[in-house]
C-alpha positions in Angstrom: -184.7 -19.0 -33.1 -186.4 -15.7 -33.7 -183.4 -13.5 -34.8 -183.5 -10.0 -36.2 -187.3 -10.0 -36.6 -188.7 -6.6 -36.3 -192.4 -5.6 -36.3 -193.7 -2.3 -35.4 -196.0 -0.7 -32.8 -198.9 -1.1 -35.2 -197.8 -4.3 -36.8 -196.6 -6.9 -34.3 -195.2 -10.3 -35.4 -197.2 -13.0 -33.7 -196.2 -16.7 -33.1 -199.2 -18.8 -31.8 -199.0 -22.4 -30.5 -201.2 -25.1 -32.1 -203.5 -26.9 -29.7 -201.9 -30.2 -28.6 -198.5 -29.4 -29.9 -195.4 -29.2 -27.6 -192.3 -27.4 -28.6 -189.4 -29.5 -27.3 -186.0 -27.9 -26.8 -182.8 -29.6 -28.0 -180.5 -30.0 -25.1 -177.5 -29.1 -27.1 -178.8 -25.5 -27.3 -179.0 -23.2 -24.3 -182.7 -22.4 -24.8 -185.7 -24.0 -26.4 -186.7 -20.7 -27.8 -184.3 -17.8 -28.5 -185.6 -14.2 -29.3 -182.5 -12.2 -30.3 -182.1 -8.6 -31.7 -185.9 -8.5 -32.4 -188.7 -6.2 -31.5 -192.6 -6.1 -31.4 -192.9 -9.9 -31.0 -195.8 -11.9 -29.5 -195.4 -15.5 -28.4 -198.8 -16.8 -27.3 -200.2 -20.1 -26.2 -197.1 -22.2 -26.7 -196.3 -25.2 -24.6 -192.5 -25.4 -24.2 -190.4 -28.3 -22.7 -186.7 -28.5 -22.6 -183.7 -26.2 -23.3 -180.4 -26.9 -21.7 -180.5 -23.7 -19.6 -183.6 -21.8 -20.5 -187.1 -22.3 -21.8 -187.1 -18.9 -23.5 -184.1 -16.5 -23.8 -184.9 -13.0 -24.8 -181.6 -11.4 -25.8 -181.0 -7.7 -26.7 -184.6 -7.3 -27.8 -187.5 -4.9 -27.0 -191.2 -5.0 -27.0 -191.7 -8.7 -26.6 -194.9 -10.2 -25.1 -195.0 -13.8 -23.8 -198.6 -14.8 -23.1 -200.4 -18.0 -21.9 -197.3 -20.1 -22.3 -196.7 -23.4 -20.3 -192.9 -23.8 -19.7 -191.3 -26.7 -18.0 -188.5 -29.4 -18.3 -185.7 -26.9 -18.8 -182.3 -26.7 -17.2 -179.5 -28.9 -16.0 -179.8 -31.7 -13.5 -176.2 -32.1 -12.1 -174.9 -33.9 -9.1 -174.9 -32.6 -5.6 -171.4 -32.2 -4.3 -171.3 -32.3 -0.5 -167.5 -32.2 -0.5 -167.7 -28.6 -1.7 -170.8 -26.5 -0.8 -173.7 -28.8 -1.3 -174.6 -27.1 -4.7 -175.3 -29.1 -7.9 -172.6 -29.3 -10.5 -172.8 -30.0 -14.2 -170.6 -32.4 -16.2 -168.0 -29.6 -16.6 -167.7 -29.1 -12.9 -169.7 -25.7 -13.0 -172.2 -25.0 -10.2 -175.7 -24.9 -11.7 -177.6 -21.6 -11.2 -179.8 -19.3 -13.1 -181.5 -21.8 -15.4 -184.8 -20.2 -16.0 -188.2 -20.5 -17.7 -187.8 -17.0 -19.2 -184.4 -15.2 -19.2 -184.9 -11.5 -19.6 -181.4 -11.0 -21.0 -180.6 -7.2 -21.5 -183.9 -6.6 -23.1 -186.5 -3.9 -22.7 -190.2 -3.5 -22.5 -191.1 -7.2 -21.9 -194.5 -8.4 -20.8 -194.8 -11.9 -19.3 -198.4 -12.7 -18.5 -200.7 -15.6 -17.7 -197.9 -18.1 -18.0 -197.5 -21.3 -16.0 -193.8 -22.1 -15.2 -193.1 -25.3 -13.4 -191.1 -28.5 -13.1 -187.6 -27.6 -14.1 -185.2 -30.6 -14.5 -182.9 -29.5 -11.6 -183.4 -28.6 -8.0 -181.8 -26.2 -5.5 -179.7 -26.7 -2.5 -180.7 -25.0 0.8 -178.9 -22.6 3.1 -178.0 -25.6 5.2 -175.1 -26.1 2.9 -174.4 -22.7 1.3 -176.2 -20.0 -0.7 -178.9 -21.7 -2.6 -178.2 -22.3 -6.4 -180.6 -23.7 -8.8 -183.4 -23.1 -11.3 -185.8 -20.1 -11.4 -189.0 -19.4 -13.3 -187.6 -15.9 -14.3 -184.1 -14.6 -14.4 -183.9 -10.9 -15.1 -181.4 -8.3 -16.3 -183.8 -5.7 -17.7 -183.0 -2.5 -19.6 -186.3 -1.3 -18.2 -190.1 -1.7 -18.7 -190.5 -5.3 -17.7 -194.0 -6.4 -16.6 -194.7 -9.8 -15.0 -198.4 -10.4 -14.3 -201.0 -13.1 -13.6 -198.5 -15.9 -13.7 -198.1 -19.1 -11.7 -194.6 -20.1 -10.8 -194.9 -23.3 -8.9 -192.0 -25.4 -7.6 -192.1 -28.6 -5.6 -190.1 -30.7 -3.1 -188.5 -32.5 -6.1 -187.9 -29.4 -8.2 -187.7 -26.4 -5.8 -186.8 -22.9 -7.1 -183.9 -20.9 -6.0 -185.9 -17.6 -6.4 -189.2 -17.1 -8.0 -187.6 -14.2 -9.8 -183.9 -13.9 -9.6 -182.1 -10.6 -10.3 -178.7 -10.5 -11.8 -176.1 -7.8 -11.1 -177.7 -7.0 -7.7 -175.1 -4.5 -6.8 -175.4 -2.5 -10.0 -177.7 0.6 -10.6 -179.1 -1.1 -13.7 -179.3 -4.5 -12.2 -182.4 -6.7 -11.9 -185.7 -4.9 -13.0 -183.5 -1.8 -13.4 -186.4 0.7 -13.8 -190.0 1.1 -14.7 -191.2 -2.4 -13.8 -194.4 -4.0 -12.6 -194.9 -7.4 -10.8 -198.5 -8.0 -10.0 -201.2 -10.7 -9.7 -198.8 -13.6 -9.5 -198.5 -16.7 -7.4 -195.0 -17.8 -6.3 -194.6 -21.2 -4.5 -191.9 -23.5 -3.1 -188.3 -22.4 -3.3 -185.2 -22.2 -1.1 -184.4 -18.5 -1.2 -186.6 -15.5 -2.2 -190.1 -15.3 -3.6 -188.8 -12.6 -5.9 -185.9 -10.2 -6.0 -186.1 -6.5 -6.9 -182.4 -6.2 -6.2 -180.5 -3.6 -8.3 -181.8 -0.3 -9.6 -185.4 -0.5 -8.4 -186.2 2.9 -10.0 -190.0 3.1 -10.2 -190.5 -0.7 -9.7 -193.8 -1.8 -8.2 -194.8 -5.2 -6.7 -198.4 -5.6 -5.7 -201.2 -8.1 -5.5 -198.8 -11.1 -5.4 -199.0 -14.2 -3.2 -195.9 -15.9 -2.0 -195.5 -19.1 0.1 -193.1 -21.9 0.7 -189.9 -19.8 0.3 -187.2 -19.1 2.8 -187.9 -15.3 2.4 -190.7 -13.3 0.8 -189.2 -10.5 -1.1 -185.6 -9.1 -1.4 -184.8 -5.5 -1.9 -181.1 -5.8 -1.1 -179.8 -3.7 -2.6 -181.8 -0.6 -3.7 -179.4 1.5 -5.5 -181.8 4.2 -7.0 -185.4 3.7 -6.1 -188.1 4.4 -5.4 -189.7 0.9 -5.3 -193.1 0.1 -4.0 -194.3 -3.2 -2.3 -197.9 -3.1 -1.5 -201.1 -5.3 -1.1 -199.2 -8.6 -1.3 -199.9 -11.6 0.8 -196.8 -13.5 2.1 -197.6 -16.7 4.2 -196.3 -20.0 5.2 -192.6 -19.3 4.7 -190.2 -22.2 4.9 -187.5 -23.7 2.8 -187.6 -27.5 2.2 -185.7 -28.1 5.5 -188.1 -25.9 7.5 -185.9 -22.8 7.9 -187.7 -19.5 7.9 -186.1 -16.1 7.0 -187.6 -12.7 6.8 -190.7 -11.6 5.0 -188.8 -8.7 3.4 -185.0 -8.7 3.4 -183.3 -5.5 3.0 -179.7 -4.0 3.3 -176.8 -2.4 1.6 -175.5 0.3 4.0 -173.9 3.5 2.9 -172.5 2.1 -0.3 -175.6 0.4 -1.8 -178.7 1.8 0.0 -179.2 4.9 -2.0 -182.9 4.4 -2.9 -186.0 4.1 -0.8 -188.6 1.4 -0.6 -192.2 1.9 0.3 -194.1 -1.0 2.2 -197.9 -0.4 2.2 -201.0 -2.5 3.1 -199.3 -5.9 2.9 -200.4 -9.0 4.8 -197.6 -11.0 6.4 -198.1 -14.2 8.4 -194.8 -15.8 9.4 -192.8 -17.5 12.1 -189.7 -15.6 11.0 -188.6 -12.0 10.7 -190.7 -9.1 9.3 -189.3 -6.2 7.3 -185.7 -6.7 8.3 -182.2 -5.5 7.6 -180.4 -8.8 6.6 -177.5 -7.2 4.8 -175.8 -6.7 1.5 -172.2 -5.7 0.6 -169.2 -5.4 2.8 -169.7 -2.2 4.8 -170.0 -2.3 8.6 -173.5 -0.8 8.3 -174.5 -3.4 5.5 -177.8 -4.2 7.2 -179.1 -0.6 6.9 -181.7 0.5 4.3 -184.2 3.2 3.6 -187.8 2.2 4.0 -191.2 3.8 4.8 -194.1 1.6 6.0 
């Protein structure tokens, strides 16, 4: 636990992993590594396995950099309940969702770069049963300034993602990336919902130079409450969940209530058997599929 540790802009506190050493999380704690109420922290070159819910949980902190870390083996397993909705439930009867390699938990100015996040303990149901629920590489509720770059987020048939990046509070102006964020140079593979979600505020959030394959959908912007957000120079190919279902490359929506902001789609490459830049819907308005976009 890194708690109330505060460096400065010209004096960061740095934690460096030793070669050959694996930091194993205790399953009685929600995370293998907790960074709480801290600032100007660097975690570099650490191999992390375990954590009941998360590999790293960054809570109410700012200016944290997570670099060159290998994160796996986190999250709950649960049992799939076909009598309910086909989701996986833990021993307390709670549906499992949002277990993540890194949880950006009401924190600001985080950089996650050159990390390899893979092989969570659990897996995700498909839309064949109900809305997918399961583990993510990244779960985000940012206070702004989050940068995710040059990472590999790789799922598998046995341990598929829900989303590559899952946003929380999708219907709130400060939800998801919130504002002033970048997602670039990453590879997202193999999940049953979205490659990544920008859902929420989307105020000056950019996603570029990423590759996505093996998900139901590529990118979600549903909903964009503030904007503008920018999706450009990405490659999205070979979309399909584990049952072969294909959705849209970009799913949008929100209607009059939630589609306040605009998204720009420039110079992307999409190869798909499903939909393109599509209004899929968000919220409960009659015009819930409508959105603002320029391509």
